[in-house]
MARLUM-287160 format. One record per residue (C-alpha): x, y, z; residue in three letters. Coordinates in Angstrom, 2 decimals, padded with zeros to 5 digits. Layout:
N
<atom <X Y Z> 'ala'> ...
***
This chain:
177
<atom <004.84 004.61 -032.87> 'met'> <atom <003.08 007.77 -031.66> 'pro'> <atom <000.17 007.62 -029.25> 'asn'> <atom <001.22 004.33 -027.69> 'val'> <atom <-000.22 003.98 -024.21> 'ile'> <atom <001.64 002.00 -021.57> 'leu'> <atom <-000.69 -000.31 -019.65> 'asp'> <atom <000.80 -000.70 -016.13> 'pro'> <atom <-001.65 -003.49 -015.31> 'thr'> <atom <000.05 -005.96 -017.64> 'gly'> <atom <-002.98 -006.08 -019.91> 'gly'> <atom <-005.09 -009.18 -020.13> 'ala'> <atom <-002.35 -011.45 -018.74> 'arg'> <atom <-004.08 -014.09 -016.65> 'ala'> <atom <-002.98 -014.67 -013.08> 'val'> <atom <-003.88 -018.06 -011.68> 'ala'> <atom <-005.17 -017.97 -008.12> 'ala'> <atom <-004.45 -014.25 -007.95> 'ala'> <atom <-006.32 -013.74 -004.70> 'gly'> <atom <-004.41 -016.46 -002.88> 'gln'> <atom <-001.37 -015.90 -000.73> 'arg'> <atom <001.38 -018.49 -001.03> 'ala'> <atom <001.78 -020.75 002.00> 'pro'> <atom <003.98 -019.14 004.64> 'arg'> <atom <006.95 -020.69 006.42> 'arg'> <atom <006.92 -020.82 010.21> 'ala'> <atom <010.09 -018.69 010.18> 'asp'> <atom <012.91 -017.69 007.85> 'leu'> <atom <015.43 -020.24 009.17> 'ala'> <atom <017.36 -021.53 006.17> 'gly'> <atom <015.25 -019.60 003.66> 'ala'> <atom <016.71 -018.62 000.30> 'arg'> <atom <015.89 -014.96 -000.29> 'ile'> <atom <015.24 -013.35 -003.66> 'gly'> <atom <015.31 -009.60 -004.23> 'leu'> <atom <013.44 -008.05 -007.17> 'leu'> <atom <014.16 -004.36 -007.55> 'glu'> <atom <012.52 -002.01 -009.98> 'asn'> <atom <015.26 000.48 -010.98> 'thr'> <atom <013.95 003.30 -008.77> 'lys'> <atom <016.72 005.25 -007.06> 'his'> <atom <017.74 003.58 -003.76> 'asn'> <atom <015.58 000.48 -004.37> 'ala'> <atom <018.67 -001.67 -004.87> 'asp'> <atom <020.32 -000.35 -001.69> 'leu'> <atom <017.18 -000.73 000.41> 'leu'> <atom <016.46 -004.27 -000.76> 'leu'> <atom <020.10 -005.35 -000.38> 'ala'> <atom <020.14 -004.08 003.20> 'glu'> <atom <016.79 -005.75 003.99> 'val'> <atom <018.19 -008.99 002.55> 'gly'> <atom <021.33 -008.67 004.65> 'arg'> <atom <019.23 -008.12 007.78> 'leu'> <atom <016.98 -011.09 007.03> 'leu'> <atom <020.11 -013.25 006.98> 'val'> <atom <021.87 -011.63 009.96> 'ala'> <atom <018.89 -011.18 012.28> 'glu'> <atom <016.09 -013.46 011.09> 'his'> <atom <017.86 -016.73 010.25> 'gly'> <atom <017.56 -016.72 006.45> 'ala'> <atom <020.30 -018.78 004.79> 'ala'> <atom <021.32 -016.31 002.11> 'glu'> <atom <020.26 -013.97 -000.63> 'val'> <atom <020.44 -016.25 -003.66> 'val'> <atom <018.93 -014.18 -006.45> 'leu'> <atom <018.97 -010.44 -007.12> 'val'> <atom <017.29 -009.20 -010.28> 'lys'> <atom <016.41 -005.81 -011.67> 'thr'> <atom <013.27 -005.33 -013.74> 'lys'> <atom <013.67 -003.74 -017.13> 'thr'> <atom <010.75 -001.34 -016.59> 'ala'> <atom <009.57 -000.12 -013.20> 'phe'> <atom <006.03 000.48 -014.44> 'ala'> <atom <005.37 -003.00 -015.82> 'leu'> <atom <004.79 -006.28 -013.99> 'pro'> <atom <007.68 -008.74 -014.03> 'ala'> <atom <007.86 -011.07 -017.02> 'ala'> <atom <006.70 -014.67 -016.64> 'asp'> <atom <010.29 -015.87 -017.13> 'glu'> <atom <011.51 -013.73 -014.25> 'leu'> <atom <008.75 -014.99 -011.94> 'ile'> <atom <009.65 -018.58 -012.91> 'ala'> <atom <013.34 -017.92 -012.18> 'glu'> <atom <012.48 -016.70 -008.67> 'phe'> <atom <010.12 -019.64 -008.11> 'ala'> <atom <012.89 -022.08 -008.98> 'gln'> <atom <015.69 -020.47 -006.95> 'ala'> <atom <014.04 -018.89 -003.90> 'cys'> <atom <011.84 -019.64 -000.92> 'asp'> <atom <010.66 -016.03 -000.44> 'val'> <atom <011.01 -012.74 -002.33> 'val'> <atom <011.21 -009.09 -001.30> 'val'> <atom <010.31 -006.57 -003.99> 'thr'> <atom <009.90 -002.84 -004.57> 'gly'> <atom <010.43 -000.08 -003.96> 'val'> <atom <007.19 001.52 -004.99> 'gly'> <atom <008.22 005.18 -004.74> 'asp'> <atom <005.82 006.55 -007.35> 'cys'> <atom <002.30 005.72 -008.51> 'gly'> <atom <003.08 003.43 -011.43> 'ser'> <atom <005.96 001.62 -009.72> 'cys'> <atom <003.86 001.05 -006.57> 'ser'> <atom <001.11 -000.49 -008.68> 'ala'> <atom <003.65 -002.57 -010.56> 'ser'> <atom <005.33 -003.75 -007.35> 'ala'> <atom <001.98 -004.98 -006.05> 'val'> <atom <001.33 -006.72 -009.38> 'ala'> <atom <004.71 -008.44 -008.97> 'asp'> <atom <003.79 -009.52 -005.45> 'gly'> <atom <000.51 -011.02 -006.66> 'val'> <atom <002.35 -012.85 -009.48> 'leu'> <atom <004.98 -014.20 -007.08> 'leu'> <atom <002.30 -015.39 -004.64> 'glu'> <atom <000.45 -017.12 -007.50> 'ala'> <atom <003.74 -018.89 -008.32> 'ala'> <atom <003.87 -020.20 -004.74> 'gly'> <atom <006.35 -017.71 -003.31> 'leu'> <atom <005.63 -015.64 -000.22> 'pro'> <atom <006.35 -012.05 -001.21> 'ala'> <atom <006.94 -008.86 000.74> 'ala'> <atom <006.23 -005.78 -001.36> 'val'> <atom <007.52 -002.40 -000.16> 'ile'> <atom <005.79 000.80 -001.32> 'cys'> <atom <006.08 004.35 -000.09> 'ser'> <atom <003.04 005.52 001.86> 'asp'> <atom <002.12 008.24 -000.63> 'ala'> <atom <000.93 005.66 -003.15> 'phe'> <atom <-001.36 003.37 -001.18> 'val'> <atom <-004.28 004.23 -003.47> 'ala'> <atom <-002.50 003.02 -006.62> 'thr'> <atom <-001.12 -000.06 -004.87> 'ala'> <atom <-004.58 -001.00 -003.57> 'asp'> <atom <-006.14 -000.35 -006.98> 'ala'> <atom <-003.68 -002.75 -008.61> 'met'> <atom <-004.36 -005.43 -006.00> 'ala'> <atom <-008.08 -005.08 -006.69> 'gln'> <atom <-007.50 -005.18 -010.46> 'leu'> <atom <-005.33 -008.29 -010.11> 'arg'> <atom <-008.03 -010.14 -008.17> 'gly'> <atom <-006.32 -009.76 -004.79> 'ala'> <atom <-008.32 -007.14 -002.89> 'pro'> <atom <-006.79 -006.48 000.50> 'gly'> <atom <-003.38 -007.76 -000.63> 'tyr'> <atom <-000.96 -007.12 002.22> 'arg'> <atom <002.16 -005.09 001.48> 'tyr'> <atom <004.42 -002.83 003.52> 'leu'> <atom <004.65 000.92 003.42> 'thr'> <atom <007.49 003.23 004.27> 'thr'> <atom <007.60 007.00 004.47> 'ala'> <atom <007.76 008.78 001.14> 'his'> <atom <010.14 009.38 -000.53> 'pro'> <atom <012.86 006.74 -000.57> 'val'> <atom <014.73 008.07 -003.59> 'ala'> <atom <016.17 011.13 -001.83> 'ile'> <atom <017.69 009.28 001.13> 'leu'> <atom <021.45 009.09 001.59> 'asp'> <atom <023.09 005.70 002.30> 'ala'> <atom <022.68 006.07 006.08> 'asp'> <atom <019.01 006.95 005.62> 'gly'> <atom <018.49 003.89 003.43> 'val'> <atom <020.16 001.65 006.05> 'arg'> <atom <018.00 003.14 008.81> 'ala'> <atom <014.86 002.64 006.72> 'arg'> <atom <015.84 -000.99 006.03> 'ala'> <atom <016.50 -001.59 009.73> 'lys'> <atom <012.97 -000.37 010.52> 'asn'> <atom <011.40 -002.45 007.72> 'leu'> <atom <013.22 -005.77 008.20> 'ala'> <atom <011.11 -007.10 011.11> 'pro'> <atom <007.88 -006.31 009.23> 'ala'> <atom <009.27 -007.93 006.08> 'val'> <atom <010.12 -011.07 008.08> 'ala'> <atom <006.64 -011.09 009.61> 'ala'> <atom <004.94 -010.70 006.22> 'leu'> <atom <006.95 -013.59 004.76> 'leu'> <atom <006.14 -015.97 007.60> 'thr'> <atom <003.04 -017.24 009.31> 'ser'> 
***
């Protein structure tokens, strides 16, 4: 089908209570962590290391669900959001390392929050404009997410671990009150 245009906003899909953040826990003690990665290079490694650190250093019980989106530029499907809502207490998602995947990661965060899950979205700092635009479009202006230096994709394993070590305390803070 020539001339098909991909709509990274998810189209007219309604988001209930889009501007609302899910209630936060006092801390991560005993929390079941979900990780939603978007197929970007190093996203899986970064999120896995953040999850490990949330368990080892911030009292989370375990990482119980790790899923990979089928398309980095589209918001997560309703079924995937429902699966996280059923299995997890909090979710970490990303890594927004380009314009469309940053926007999509923020859309995922807004969807997760609307489903009652505190979410920590990680985007690289080069794409704040697209991330903020998606939050606005999704009815969540000022949506809080985390940024990390761009790019993430070119880091070696040690660089990914170091980046995760720097991000983990901010992720824990964003997921809690």
